[in-house]
C-alpha positions in Angstrom: 65.7 44.3 -63.6 68.3 44.4 -61.3 66.3 47.5 -59.1 63.3 45.1 -59.0 64.8 42.4 -57.2 66.1 44.6 -55.1 63.0 45.5 -54.2 61.8 42.0 -53.4 64.5 41.1 -51.4 64.6 44.4 -49.4 60.4 43.1 -48.8 61.6 39.9 -48.0 64.1 41.6 -45.2 61.6 43.1 -44.2 59.2 40.0 -43.7 62.3 38.3 -42.3 62.2 40.9 -39.2 59.3 41.6 -38.4 58.5 37.7 -38.1 61.4 37.3 -35.9 60.4 40.1 -32.9 57.3 39.4 -32.6 58.2 35.5 -31.9 61.0 37.0 -30.1 58.3 38.8 -27.9 55.7 36.0 -27.4 58.3 33.9 -26.7 59.9 36.4 -24.1 56.2 37.2 -22.8 55.6 33.5 -22.3 59.6 33.1 -20.1 58.2 35.7 -17.6 54.8 33.6 -16.9 55.9 30.5 -16.7 57.0 29.2 -13.2 60.4 28.3 -11.5 60.1 24.5 -10.4 56.2 23.5 -11.9 55.3 20.2 -10.9 52.3 20.1 -13.6 54.2 20.9 -17.0 51.9 22.8 -18.3 49.4 26.0 -17.5 46.2 26.3 -18.5 44.5 28.4 -21.2 41.3 30.6 -20.5 39.2 27.4 -21.6 40.5 25.4 -18.7 42.2 23.6 -21.7 45.5 22.9 -21.5 47.8 24.4 -24.1 48.9 22.1 -26.4 52.8 20.6 -26.5 55.8 22.9 -27.8 56.4 21.7 -31.4 60.1 22.6 -30.7 61.8 19.2 -30.5 65.2 20.7 -29.2 62.6 22.5 -26.7 60.3 19.9 -25.2 63.2 17.9 -24.8 64.8 20.3 -22.7 61.1 20.4 -20.8 61.1 16.8 -20.3 64.8 16.2 -18.5 63.9 19.3 -16.2 60.5 18.6 -15.1 60.5 14.3 -15.0 62.2 14.1 -11.8 59.1 15.8 -10.5 56.7 13.5 -12.1 58.1 10.5 -11.4 57.8 12.0 -7.7 54.2 12.9 -8.0 52.9 9.4 -9.4 55.1 7.4 -6.8 52.1 9.2 -4.4 49.3 7.7 -6.7 48.6 4.4 -5.4 49.0 1.1 -7.8 50.8 3.3 -10.3 53.9 2.0 -11.7 57.4 3.9 -12.6 58.6 2.2 -15.5 55.6 2.3 -16.5 55.3 6.4 -16.7 59.0 6.8 -17.2 58.1 4.5 -21.2 54.8 7.6 -21.1 57.9 10.1 -21.5 60.0 8.4 -23.4 57.5 8.2 -26.1 56.4 12.0 -25.5 53.3 12.0 -23.3 54.2 15.2 -21.1 50.9 16.3 -21.6 49.6 16.2 -17.7 46.1 15.7 -18.9 47.7 12.8 -20.6 49.6 11.2 -17.5 46.8 11.6 -15.7 44.6 9.3 -18.0 47.2 6.6 -18.7 48.0 6.8 -14.7 44.2 6.5 -14.6 44.1 3.5 -17.0 47.1 1.9 -15.2 45.2 2.1 -11.8 42.4 0.7 -12.9 44.6 -2.5 -14.7 46.0 -2.6 -11.4 42.8 -3.0 -9.6 41.3 -5.5 -12.1 44.5 -7.5 -11.4 44.3 -7.1 -8.2 40.4 -8.2 -8.6 41.6 -11.4 -10.9 40.9 -14.8 -9.1 42.7 -18.1 -9.2 40.4 -20.9 -8.9 42.5 -22.0 -5.9 42.2 -18.2 -4.7 38.2 -19.5 -4.6 39.0 -22.4 -2.2 40.6 -19.7 -0.3 37.6 -17.5 -0.4 35.3 -20.4 0.2 37.4 -21.7 3.2 37.4 -17.9 4.4 33.8 -18.0 4.6 33.2 -21.2 6.7 35.9 -19.5 8.9 33.5 -16.8 8.9 31.1 -18.8 9.8 32.8 -21.1 12.7 33.2 -18.5 14.4 30.2 -16.8 14.0 29.0 -20.0 16.1 31.9 -19.9 18.1 30.3 -16.3 19.5 26.6 -17.2 19.8 27.9 -20.4 21.9 27.3 -19.3 25.7 29.8 -19.5 28.7 27.6 -20.3 31.5 27.9 -21.4 35.4 26.2 -23.6 36.3 23.3 -24.0 38.6 21.9 -26.8 40.8 18.6 -28.6 40.2 18.8 -28.0 43.8 19.6 -25.0 45.8 21.4 -25.4 49.1 19.2 -24.3 51.3 17.9 -24.2 55.3 19.0 -27.0 57.3 16.4 -29.0 59.3 19.2 -30.0 61.5 18.9 -28.6 65.3 21.7 -30.5 67.3 24.6 -29.4 68.3 28.4 -28.5 65.5 31.1 -32.0 66.1 34.4 -30.2 65.2 37.7 -31.9 64.9 40.9 -30.2 64.2 44.0 -31.2 64.4 48.0 -31.3 62.6 48.4 -34.3 59.8 50.5 -35.8 62.6 47.8 -36.1 65.6 48.5 -33.0 67.6 44.7 -31.7 68.5 44.0 -28.4 68.4 40.3 -28.7 69.4 38.0 -30.9 69.6 34.1 -30.8 70.3 31.4 -34.0 69.6 34.0 -35.2 67.2 32.7 -38.7 68.5 28.9 -37.7 67.9 28.1 -39.7 64.5 26.6 -37.5 61.7 25.2 -37.5 58.2 28.2 -37.1 56.2 26.2 -35.4 52.7 28.5 -34.9 50.3 31.8 -35.4 52.1 31.4 -39.1 51.6 33.1 -37.9 47.9 35.9 -37.9 49.9 36.1 -41.7 50.2 34.6 -42.0 46.8 37.9 -40.3 45.6 40.2 -42.3 47.5 39.1 -45.8 46.4 38.9 -44.6 42.7 42.3 -43.7 42.6 43.2 -46.9 44.9 42.3 -48.9 42.0 43.9 -46.3 39.3 47.1 -47.7 41.5 46.7 -51.5 40.6 45.8 -50.9 37.7 42.7 -51.5 37.6 41.3 -48.6 35.4 43.2 -45.6 34.1 42.3 -41.7 34.3 42.7 -41.9 30.8 39.1 -44.3 30.6 36.0 -42.6 28.3 33.7 -43.1 30.6 29.8 -42.8 29.3 26.5 -41.9 31.6 23.7 -44.1 31.1 20.2 -43.3 32.0 20.2 -44.2 35.7 23.8 -41.9 36.1 23.2 -38.6 34.1 19.9 -37.4 35.8 20.6 -37.4 39.5 19.6 -34.4 41.4 20.9 -31.9 43.3 24.4 -30.9 41.7 24.9 -32.4 38.4 27.1 -31.8 35.8 24.9 -30.8 32.7 24.8 -34.0 30.7 22.6 -36.3 29.1 23.1 -39.7 28.9 25.8 -41.2 26.2 28.2 -38.1 27.4 31.6 -39.1 27.7 34.5 -38.3 29.7 37.5 -39.4 30.9 37.4 -40.6 34.5 40.2 -38.1 35.6 38.0 -35.5 34.4 34.4 -36.9 36.4 36.7 -37.0 39.5 37.0 -33.5 39.3 33.5 -32.8 39.3 33.5 -34.8 42.1 35.6 -32.9 44.7 35.1 -29.1 42.6 32.1 -29.2 42.8 30.7 -32.2 43.9 28.5 -33.5 40.9 26.1 -36.2 42.2 26.4 -37.7 38.8 29.7 -38.1 38.9 30.3 -39.8 41.4 27.5 -42.5 40.1 29.2 -42.6 37.2 32.4 -43.1 38.9 31.5 -46.4 41.4 29.5 -47.8 38.2 32.6 -47.9 36.7 35.4 -49.0 39.2 32.5 -51.5 40.1 32.4 -52.7 37.1 28.9 -51.7 36.9 28.0 -52.7 40.1 27.1 -49.7 42.4 27.3 -52.2 45.8 30.6 -53.7 45.1 32.0 -49.9 44.8 30.4 -48.8 48.0 31.2 -52.3 49.2 35.3 -50.9 48.5 34.4 -47.9 50.3 33.5 -49.5 53.8 36.9 -51.9 53.6 39.2 -48.5 53.1 37.5 -46.8 56.0 38.1 -50.3 58.7 41.1 -49.8 56.8 41.8 -46.6 58.1 40.6 -47.3 61.6 37.3 -44.8 60.9 35.2 -47.2 63.4 32.4 -45.0 63.3 31.7 -44.9 60.1 29.4 -46.6 57.6 28.5 -46.0 53.7 25.4 -46.9 51.7 25.4 -44.8 49.1 28.6 -43.4 46.9 27.8 -39.9 47.4 26.3 -39.0 50.2 23.1 -38.8 48.9 20.1 -38.2 51.7 17.1 -41.1 52.3 14.5 -39.1 50.2 16.8 -39.2 47.5 17.2 -42.9 47.6 15.2 -44.7 50.0 18.5 -46.3 51.4 19.4 -44.8 54.6 22.4 -42.2 55.2 25.6 -42.7 55.1 26.9 -42.2 59.0 30.3 -40.8 59.9 32.0 -38.8 63.1 34.5 -35.8 62.6 36.9 -37.3 64.3 36.6 -40.3 61.8 36.7 -37.6 58.9 39.5 -36.2 60.0 41.7 -39.5 59.4 40.0 -39.2 55.7 41.1 -36.1 55.4 44.4 -36.7 56.6 44.9 -39.6 54.2 43.4 -37.5 51.2 45.8 -34.8 52.1 48.8 -37.0 51.5 47.8 -38.1 47.5 48.8 -35.1 45.0 46.3 -35.5 42.8 43.6 -34.4 45.2 45.5 -32.2 46.3 46.0 -30.4 42.8 42.2 -31.3 41.7 41.0 -30.0 45.5 42.9 -26.6 45.0 41.4 -25.3 41.5 38.7 -22.8 42.0 37.1 -24.1 38.8 36.0 -26.6 36.1 35.2 -25.6 32.7 33.0 -28.9 30.4 30.6 -28.2 27.7 27.7 -29.2 27.9 25.1 -31.0 25.3 24.9 -27.7 23.2 27.9 -26.8 23.1 27.8 -24.3 25.8 31.1 -23.4 28.4 29.9 -24.9 31.7 31.9 -23.4 34.4 31.8 -25.2 37.5 33.0 -22.8 41.0 34.4 -25.1 43.5 32.0 -24.6 47.0 34.8 -24.7 49.1 34.6 -20.5 49.3 37.3 -20.8 51.7 40.4 -21.4 49.1 44.1 -19.7 49.4 42.9 -18.3 52.6 45.2 -19.4 55.5 47.0 -21.5 53.5 43.9 -23.5 52.8 44.0 -25.5 49.7 41.2 -28.0 50.2 39.2 -30.7 50.6 35.2 -30.4 50.8 31.9 -29.5 51.6 28.9 -31.5 51.9 25.3 -30.5 52.7 22.1 -32.3 53.2 18.6 -30.5 54.8 19.3 -33.3 57.2 23.1 -33.4 57.5 22.9 -29.2 57.7 26.2 -27.8 56.7 29.5 -29.8 57.0 33.2 -28.9 55.9 36.9 -30.4 55.7 39.7 -28.2 55.6 43.1 -29.4 54.6 45.6 -26.3 55.0 49.3 -26.0 54.9 51.6 -22.8 57.4 54.8 -23.8 56.9 55.9 -27.1 57.0 52.2 -27.9 59.3 49.4 -29.6 58.0 46.1 -29.1 59.8 43.2 -31.0 59.0 40.0 -29.4 59.9 36.3 -30.8 60.7 32.7 -29.6 61.0 29.5 -30.6 61.4 26.2 -29.6 61.3 25.7 -25.2 60.8 22.8 -24.0 59.7 24.7 -22.1 56.5 26.9 -22.0 54.5 27.8 -18.5 55.8 28.0 -19.7 59.9 29.6 -22.9 58.4 32.5 -20.2 56.6 32.4 -17.5 59.7 33.7 -20.8 62.6 36.0 -21.7 60.2 37.6 -18.7 59.8 37.8 -17.9 63.8 39.2 -21.3 63.9 41.6 -20.4 61.9 43.0 -17.5 62.3 43.1 -18.8 66.1 45.3 -21.5 65.1 47.6 -18.7 63.7 48.3 -16.5 67.5 49.3 -20.3 68.5 52.6 -20.6 66.1 55.6 -20.4 67.0 57.8 -19.3 64.3 61.3 -21.9 64.3 62.3 -20.7 60.9 61.6 -17.3 59.4 61.6 -18.4 54.9 65.6 -17.0 53.9 67.2 -17.1 57.3 70.9 -18.9 56.2 71.4 -22.3 57.4 75.1 -22.9 56.8 77.5 -24.4 54.2 76.4 -27.8 52.8 78.4 -29.7 49.9 78.5 -29.4 46.4 80.3 -32.3 44.9 82.2 -31.1 41.4 81.8 -27.5 41.7 83.6 -25.1 41.6 82.8 -23.9 45.1 82.8 -27.0 47.4 80.3 -25.8 49.5 77.8 -23.6 49.1 75.2 -21.3 51.6 71.8 -22.6 52.0 69.5 -20.8 53.3 65.4 -22.2 54.5 62.1 -22.1 52.0 59.5 -21.6 54.1 58.3 -20.3 57.6 59.1 -23.6 60.0 56.4 -23.0 63.2 55.1 -25.3 66.4 51.9 -25.6 67.9 52.4 -23.6 71.8 55.0 -25.5 73.4 55.5 -28.8 70.9 58.3 -30.8 71.7 59.3 -30.3 67.9 63.0 -31.6 67.2 64.7 -30.5 64.0 67.5 -32.7 61.7 69.4 -31.6 58.7 70.2 -34.0 56.2 73.3 -32.5 53.7 71.7 -34.6 50.3 75.5 -33.4 49.1 74.6 -32.5 45.5 76.1 -33.1 42.5 76.9 -30.0 40.2 78.4 -31.4 37.3 77.1 -30.8 34.1 75.1 -28.4 34.9 75.9 -26.6 37.5 73.4 -25.6 40.8 71.7 -22.4 40.7 70.2 -20.2 43.5 67.2 -21.4 45.0 67.6 -25.6 43.6 67.2 -27.5 46.5 70.6 -28.5 48.5 69.3 -30.2 52.1 66.4 -30.8 53.8 65.1 -29.8 57.1 63.7 -33.0 59.0 60.7 -32.1 62.3 59.9 -34.4 64.2 57.5 -34.9 66.8 59.0 -37.9 69.3 61.2 -39.0 67.3 58.7 -39.3 64.0 59.2 -36.9 61.0 55.7 -35.0 60.5 57.1 -32.5 57.9 60.2 -32.0 56.0 61.4 -28.3 54.8 63.8 -28.0 51.4 67.0 -25.9 52.1 67.7 -24.4 49.1 71.0 -22.7 47.9 71.2 -19.3 48.4 73.9 -18.6 45.7 75.0 -19.8 42.3 78.6 -22.3 41.3 79.6 -23.9 38.4 80.8 -27.2 38.0 84.0 -28.5 37.8 86.6 -29.0 34.7 87.8 -31.5 34.0 91.5 -29.5 34.7 89.8 -28.0 38.1 88.6 -32.3 38.9 92.5 -33.4 38.6 93.7 -29.9 40.7 91.7 -30.9 43.6 92.4 -34.7 43.2 96.0 -33.8 43.7 95.8 -31.0 46.0 92.8 -31.7 47.9 92.7 -36.0 47.2 89.1 -34.5 46.4 86.7 -34.5 43.7 
């Protein structure tokens, strides 16, 4: 019995040893082929499928702890994935890469579904977005076009001499040729139209903000015009700009009808009254826009180069006209909703100090022009009437202004120091002043100069470099013809209350 028991025990031990040895060998073989730091925990078998997870709980725990960071790193790179969710998978023992990938895919799908889920408010937002897209598309379809005249300026029928008058605003004559000869004004008449309208605005009889609507008798005038239909409305200011920038005939007639309380003839009467007031003794207006007889059935508006100089000088004194006439273009919407660009007809803008004023043409008048220019302290008004072409008109004025520039004598150049000027309540009692623009005289003009110390106050905000502190007055025969600003050449801070007290004690001055 004992021998039988011993035999059984020996057999069991043999089987145990044999089994244990094989297991060790297999495990050693697996450890030798395993990657050192695998991103994917399991390797593939011959079939291409991932092997089953380890059954041993301790080993599984080690694998989880060792590779958790690597898996988290991998998961962070997957869009729409949650690290928190993947950590849950790990804690549940889901180490199989195939299962991890499957779960990540499901998570991504869930996230995508959540993103695509649309609430009622979001549906409304989508509708608004669709409307915006449609509007943007419509806006893109709208055109930006340059205005075209119904009648293009063409060949002049006028064959007489050219009339000229050029002078400074104070009256120093620079050029005079046939300046008293009567000549059709053409669209230069619109300058008087604007002067009268602004007079009525200043009297309170109208406002720049008045909304004025085109009527059938004003909307469809030929020649230079605003592309409008009757019933289209604009502010009075826009209509005045259209006159001076683009020479719009229909705008001029609508202004006349509005200011004349529905009667254009009443407005023309105001134009003639103003002409007499300015000393324009050889001028008669019959229309509010200077149109020819062929278009109106009335006599042509008549003036002289000298009279139109007087009108241009008056216009140059109004800041509103100066601003509008210097604009290169006017943009307005036409009945189709397109943006129409109305370019300024004055091709000499910003040359030779030119900032205005008005062109004019019809076949019987030829090409007319009034220019307003500022050269340093000098304001110059130039009128030419009866040129054959637009090019001839412009070339003629280029020659004249070149000659004027050659005759200029520089008295003071911009930036020249003009002395020390008093400043109240500043840490500095006096500031260095410099001239803000060139100061000229024409030939041997008998100009005299006078400095007006303004005694500016630096209290509270101080004085910054470039601020006006004095004025240089230019006089001709005792009359002020122009003023030039003298500006601070340096800064000064305001004087403190303590500083004011000390200055009063020390000098008896604030």
